[in-house]
N, C-alpha and C positions, 0 to 999 in steps of 0.2 A: 646847399645850392652851389657853393664855390666848387666842390668836388665834381658835381654833375656837369658843370660848364667845362671843367678841365678835361674830364673824360670824353666829352663830346669833341673838344678841340683836338685831342690826340687821335681821334678816329677819322678826322678830316684829311683830305689831301694836303700836302705841304704848301700848295699855292692858294689854299682857301683862307679867307679872312674871317675871323670870329670876333665876338665882343671880347676884348682883352681884359686882363686882370691887373694891368699895370697901374701903379700908383704914381702919377706924374707930379706929385708934390715933393718927391724926393727921388734921388737916384739910388735905388735899393739893390745892393750887390750881394750875391752869394759868394762866400769865400772861405778857404781853409785858414784857420787862425794861426797855423804853425808851419806854413809851407814856404819858408824863406829859401831862396831870395825872391820868390815870386809874390807870395802874399803873407802877411803877418798881422796879428791883432794889434801890434804897436804901430802899424801904418808904414813900416820901413820897406816893404816889398815894392818891386817895380810895378806890379799889377795894382797895388794900392795907389801909386802915383798916377797911373793911367786912369783909375777910377776917379781920383781927385780932379784930374783934368776934365774928364767927361762931365762931372757934376758942375764944375765951374762954368764950362761952356754952355751947359743947359740951364744955368742959373737956378739950381736947386741944391738943397743940402745932400750930403752923401751919408747913407746909412748902410750898415752891414747886418747880414745874417751869417753867423759863423758856424761852420760845421766841418769836421774833418773830411778830406776828399778820399773817402773809402766807399765801399759798396753802399748804395742808397743815398749818396750825396745829392744827386739831381732830384730824386723823388722827395727827399726830406726838406729841400730848400726851394728850388725853382718851381717844381711841379706842385708843391704845396702852397704856392703863391705867397711865401714868406719874403720873397725878394723877386727881382725882375730881370736880372742879368748876371751871367757868369763872365768875368772879364777874359779869361783865357780858355778857349775850347777848340780842339782840333776840327778843321773843316770836314764836313761830311758825317759827323757823328749822329747816330739815329736818335739819341736821347733829347736833342735840342734842335731848334731852328737856328741856323747859323747866320750871322751877319756877314757882310763882306769881310775877307781876311784883312787884318791890319799889320801883320808881318808874317814872314816865312823864316823858319829857322831849321837847324839840323843838329844832329848829335856831334859831340866834340870828343877828341882824344886828348887826355890830360897826362902830361909827363912832367918829370922834375927837370928843372933847368940844369944843364951840364951833364945829363945822363946820356947814355949811348942811344937813346930813343929820341932825343931832341932833333927836330927836323922831319920826323915821320908825319906824313899827312894823309896816309891811306892805309887801310887795313891789309892790303896786299903787300905791303912793304916787308921784305924778307927779314928785316931786323926785329919784327915782332915774333918770329918763329922761336919757340922755346921760352917765351916770356909768359909771365903770369899777368893776365889782364883782368881787371875788375869790370863787371858788367851787370846791369840790372836784369834779373832773370825774366825771360818771356818777352823781352823787347827786341825790335828788329836787329840791333847790333849783335845780339846773341846768336841769331840765325847766321849772320855773316861769319862770326867766329867759328861756328860749327862747320860751315862749308869750307873754311880755310884751314881747318885742322888745328885751330887755336883753343877750342873749347875745353880740351882735356886738362889744360893747366889754368884755365880761367877760374876766377872766384865769383860766384853769383851773389847778388844782394836782392832783397825782397822788393817787389814792385809796388804792391798796394799795402800801405801801412798807415797807421795813425801817427802823423808826424809830431803829435804832442808827446809821444813816448818812444818813437823810433826815428832814426835818421840815417837811412841807407846811403845817401850821397855823402853826408859827413863822415860816416864810417869808412866809405870807400876811399876818400881823400886822406883820412887818418892812416889807413893801411898803406896808401901810396907813400905818405910821409915816412912811415916806419920801415918801408922796404918789403912789406908782406906781399905787395903786388908791384909790378914794374910800370904799369900804365892803367888808366881808368877811362872808361867810356860812359859819358852821361849825356842826357838831353841838354842841348846847348843853353837854353834859358835857365837851367839850373847850374850846369857845370861851368859855363862862361863866367858868370858873376862870382862863383865860389873860387875858381882858379885865380881870377883877377885879385881877389882879396889876399892871396898868398904869393909872396914875392918869389918863392922857389918853384912855382908851378906855371906851366904854359898850357893853354887850351887851344887846340887846333881844330877848326871846323872840318868835318869829314864831307867835303863837297865833291870829292873825286870818285865816290863809289857809284858804279853804274849797274851793279847787279841788284836784283830784288832780294828782300823788300827794300823800299826806299828808306832813306834815313832822314829826309826832310819832311816838314809838315807846314801847312798854312794854318795860321792861328786866327780865330775869329772871336766874337763874343756870342754867347749862347743865350737864346730867349726861348720862351715857350712856343710849342708848335701852334701855328695858326695866327700868331700875333704879328702879322705882316706890317701893319702900320708902325708898330714899335721898332721892328727890325729896320724899316726904312728911315725912321728918325735917327736911330743909332748910326746907320750907314752914312747919313748926311753929316753927323757930327764927326765921325771918323775921317771922312773925306776932307772936310774943311781943316782938320787939325792933324793930318798925317805927319807933317813935319815935326810937330811937338811930340807926338807919340814916338816917332823914330828916335828923337833925341833922348827921351826917357830910357828907351831900350839900350841905346848906345852907351849912355852914361852908366848904366847898370852892368855893362859887359856882355849883353846878349848878342850873339852873332846873328845878324840880319842878312838874309839872302834875297836874291831876285826871285821872282815868282816861280821860276823853274828849278830852283834849288841848286843851280850850277855855279854860282859866283856870289861873292859878298856884295851886298847892296852898297853903292857909292854914297 
């Protein structure tokens, strides 16, 4: 019966309200157990801290369904009604119904302190010519590198992996440390905190790129299609506690932008 209800919900328009499957006796979160610095089974990720805040404000216990964020993540967790919310989900994704966004972030360029690339804040900077740049394959920054003639010397790292056994971001920064690459480009909520933890590295938000594809995204919480009441409940909690959410992100080293992705949020 649960699957029949879910299938019917997925077939309805996004603005339709159906009988939801939310368990309101707990804040049930779907998360990757090894996706530091975002989420981790030990509770150390900044998404864990946001989940804790949400549960506290809703006065219910926090529970997790852990599953690696690979193909089938949403189907095996949220759509299977094993949990009710994904904390970080890009706005507009078809697999979920998005809440209002609770932050906007962008990709960052990470370089070593004291290198000849310190101070570079855009991919069009001529100092990047002839340099080896690490980039996650298939992501928007890779398209920018190709357009700018930088992809030939770039080193690609896998996008979709099981973080329990592979760590592309960690490998990229290890290569930067070793000098195998001269700079690294990572999604800000990953690269910002990781660079902050290393005294010899600087992460610069890429907020000056005007060419497509865009490098910034608005981040929401994802719920099941049709569960509008649940979405509105979460929107209300987010709105009332936006300041505390911002502080969690800033403390973690996540670059937070204005809604247009053009400047750092004050």
